[in-house]
N, C-alpha and C positions, 0 to 999 in steps of 0.2 A: 665400346672402348673408346675413350677421348684421349687425344694427345695433349699433354700438357707443357711439354718442352719443344719448342720449334727448332729442333736441331736440324740445320740445313746441309751439313757437311757429309757428303755421299761418297767423297773421294777417298778417304782414309778409314781404315778400320779402327775399332775401339779396342784398346788394349786392356783397360780397366776402368771400373767406377765404383764409387762408395758414397754411401749416405752418412751424414753426421748423425750422431745418436738422438739429437733434439730433433731431426727429420727437417732442419731449416736448409741444409745445403746439400747438393749432389756435386762431387767432383769427378770429372771424365778425363782420362788420358787416351789420347790416340796416338796412331803409329807414327804420326809426326806433328809439329806444332806445339803450342803450349798446353798446360794443364788447364782445362776451362772449369770454373765453378758458378753453379747455378743457384739462385735463390729460389726454392720450391714454392714459396708463397706467391711470389710476383712473377714467376717463370722468366725472370731476366738473368743474364749473365752478370755476376757481380765482380769477377776477376778472371783475367787470362794470364796465368802465372808463366812467365817466360823461361825458356831454357838458357844456358850460358855455355859458351865455348864447347860446342860438340856434344852436348848432353842429348841423350835420347831417353825420354820419360818411359816407365814402364807401369809399375804398381801405384796406387794412391789409397791411403787410409786416414780416416780422422781419428783422432784420440782425444779423450777427455783428460783434462788436467785436474789436480786436485781442488782448484777454484771453480770448477765446473765450465771453465772456457775450454776451447778446442784448439788442437793443433793439427795441421794437415801434413802427413808425411808422404813423401813421393821418392820411389827408388829410380835411379837412373844409371844409364852406363855412360861413362866418359872416357873414350879411349879404351884402354885395357882395365878400367877400373869400375867396380860396382859401387854406388855411393848412395846415401840416404839424405834428402833434403827435408827441411821442416819450414813450414810457414805459419805466421801468425794469422788467424782467421778473422781479426778485426781490420788490421791495416793491410793484409795480403802481402807482406813483407817477408823476405828470406830471414829466418832467424837462427839457422843452423845448416851446415853442410859437411859431410865428412865421407871420405873414401873409406869403404870397408873391406873390399875383397878384390882380387884379381880374377876372380871367376864371375861369369855372368850370373845375375840373380834371376832365379826362375819362380820364386815364391816369397810372399811377404805377409806378416802378420802383426797385429798389435795386441797386447794382452788386455783383457777386460778392463783392469784398474788403470791402463794407460802408462804403466811404469816401464813395460819391457817391449821391445821390438824384437822381431825375428825374421831372418831372411834364409832361404835356401837356395842352393846353387845348382848349376847345370853339371857339376862335377860331383853331386851328391852331398855337399857339405851343409852344415847347420851352424849359424851364428846367432847368438841371442845377446842383446845390447840392452843398456839403461837408457830410457828414451830421454832423459834430461841432458845428459852429456855425450850420448852414443858410445859410451865406453863398453868394450866388449867383456861380457861376463861369462859366457859359455861358448867353446868352439868345438864342433864335432866334425872332424875331417872324415870324409867318406862315410858319412852316417848312412849312406845308402849307395848302391852300385850304379844308380842311374840318376837321372835328372829328379830333383825335389819338385814335386808337382802341387803339393798343398800342405799349408802349415795352419795349424789352430791351437790356441792356448786353451786350458781348462778354465772353468769359471771362476776358480779361485787364483788363477794366473801362476800356478805352481809347476805345471808340466806342460809340455809341448808335444803335439801329436804332429807327425809327418808322415807323408806318403810320397811314394816315388814311382817312376816310370818302370821300375824293376818289379812292381807288383807287392813291394814290401810296406809295411807300416811300422813306425817306431815311436815309442813313448819316451821322452827326454825330460828328466828332472831338472828344473831351472831354478828352483828355490828350496831351501831347507824346510821341512814340514814345521809349521808353528801351531800353537793353540794359544788363542787369545793374546796373540802378540808376544807370546813367551815360547822359546824353544822346548820341544817335547823331551829332548835328551836328558836334562837335568831329572825330570820326573822319572824316566825310564830308569836312571841310575840309582834313585832313591828306591824304586821298587825292587831292583836287583838287590841293593843291600839289605832292604827289609827281608827279602828271602833268605838271604844269607844268615842274618842274625836269627831268623826263626829256625832254620835248619840247625844251627850251632846249638841252639838252646834245646832242641828236641833230641840232638844226639850228643850231648855234652860229656855223657859218661862214656860213649864209645870213643870220643877224641880224647 
């Protein structure tokens, strides 16, 4: 087995790491210091993303945009607030930052289509956000009785699986079911109406 990244920092523990989907970059968050990004082809550090004003980084996730470029999301605690920070992966500059919760963030996930972000907290809550503007879409307070330990989106990005220290698992719907871009509810209503019409025609003498 050959070492490909000469990481010499042995004094701090690794909080989280994540590969970009094109396998070009590896982001590493440690218990202190910046978020370090490696170019996997050259085995060189391409960015040390700095903290601001008391931020403590925890999770990091790359996300695809619709134009196939990438965004790097990092969760952080800043004072009493849990926040999400986003970086452009070309210039490595901050492009967004928002305080999300007053509970410490214990889990983080990005949907496969890159459109949604999800956080879990030490109080058992779940928050789902729009990745473009970080607007809150779904909040489930006390979704679990203990710390949320893992979050994972389904492949169609419509549901969110969460697990907790309390030994429970929960599936949360985060989007309305769709078929070919069209809501299925009109189709269901048409089917119900067709059934009612058929029933009335078959029992018109009784009616």
